[in-house]
C-alpha positions in Angstrom: 102.5 86.3 87.3 100.0 88.6 89.2 99.8 86.5 92.3 103.1 84.5 91.8 105.6 85.6 94.7 108.1 88.0 94.1 111.8 86.6 94.3 115.0 88.2 94.7 116.0 87.3 90.8 112.5 89.1 89.8 114.4 92.5 91.6 117.1 92.4 89.0 114.7 91.3 85.6 112.9 94.4 86.6 115.1 96.9 87.5 117.4 95.9 84.4 114.1 96.2 82.0 113.5 99.7 83.1 115.0 102.4 80.1 118.1 103.6 79.9 119.1 101.7 83.4 123.0 100.9 83.8 123.6 97.9 86.5 126.8 98.5 88.5 128.6 96.1 90.9 129.6 98.1 93.9 133.2 97.2 95.9 131.7 93.9 97.3 130.1 92.8 94.5 126.8 93.9 95.4 124.1 95.0 92.2 123.4 98.7 92.0 120.8 100.0 89.6 120.7 103.2 87.9 119.4 105.7 85.6 120.8 108.8 84.7 123.6 107.7 87.2 121.2 108.4 90.3 120.7 104.7 92.1 117.0 103.2 92.4 117.7 99.7 93.6 120.6 99.0 95.9 121.9 95.8 97.1 123.3 96.4 100.6 126.2 94.8 101.9 126.0 93.2 105.5 125.6 96.4 107.6 125.9 97.1 111.5 122.3 98.8 111.1 120.4 95.7 109.7 120.7 92.9 111.9 118.7 90.1 113.4 117.2 90.9 116.3 117.9 87.6 117.8 121.4 86.7 117.2 122.8 90.0 116.0 124.4 88.8 113.2 124.3 91.5 110.3 121.5 90.3 107.4 123.2 89.7 104.2 120.3 90.1 101.7 119.1 94.2 102.2 117.9 95.7 99.2 117.1 99.4 99.0 114.4 100.6 97.0 114.0 104.7 96.3 110.7 106.0 96.9 108.9 109.4 95.8 108.4 110.6 99.4 108.2 110.3 103.1 104.8 109.2 102.9 105.2 106.7 100.4 107.9 105.5 102.8 105.9 105.2 105.6 102.8 103.8 104.2 105.3 100.8 103.1 106.8 100.5 106.8 104.0 101.3 109.3 103.0 97.5 109.2 104.7 95.6 111.6 103.9 93.0 109.6 105.4 94.5 106.5 108.2 92.8 104.6 109.3 96.5 104.6 111.6 98.5 107.2 113.8 100.9 107.4 116.9 102.2 110.4 118.1 104.9 112.0 120.6 105.2 108.9 118.1 106.1 106.7 115.7 108.9 108.5 115.3 111.4 106.2 116.0 109.1 103.0 113.9 108.6 100.4 114.3 104.8 100.5 112.8 101.8 102.3 114.8 98.5 103.1 113.5 94.7 102.5 115.1 91.3 103.2 115.5 89.3 100.1 114.1 86.6 101.9 110.9 88.4 102.4 110.1 88.8 99.2 107.9 86.0 99.2 105.5 87.8 100.9 104.5 90.3 98.4 103.5 89.5 94.9 105.7 89.8 91.5 103.1 92.5 90.4 103.6 94.4 93.7 107.2 94.5 93.7 107.4 95.8 89.6 105.1 98.4 91.1 107.4 99.4 93.7 110.7 99.1 91.4 108.6 101.4 88.4 108.5 103.7 91.4 111.7 103.8 92.4 112.8 104.6 88.9 110.2 107.3 88.4 111.8 108.6 91.6 115.2 109.0 90.2 114.7 109.3 86.5 114.7 112.6 85.0 111.8 114.3 84.3 111.8 113.9 80.3 112.7 109.8 80.8 110.0 110.2 83.2 107.5 111.5 81.2 108.2 109.5 78.2 108.0 106.1 79.9 104.8 107.0 81.3 103.5 108.1 78.1 105.0 104.9 76.6 103.1 102.7 79.1 99.6 103.8 78.8 
């Protein structure tokens, strides 16, 4: 799996595999993964802030992942070739966006690390410490 390209189905599988996770369905059927009532992976519905620059069409496959800090966010979005991006709507918000159609640009292992970090950024200190101890 280490070198296999990531897929949107991996997002669901990995997020659901984390402890104490609830999967909610948003008002338009979009998946939201939460730990302790806090979202860490959120499948967005098409929004005016994430559009194709050529056609103006709203992206229908945007996934939001929480990050620990602004520096973590910048590390993911600073390379213009990266599949990760943000919009002005998310200025100051500890998250990055990625289109499901661009997940193949990273490996399943990289995606796992990102989702685990997203979970850690939102889990309680007790849950995070327990998971880290079990994962060592």
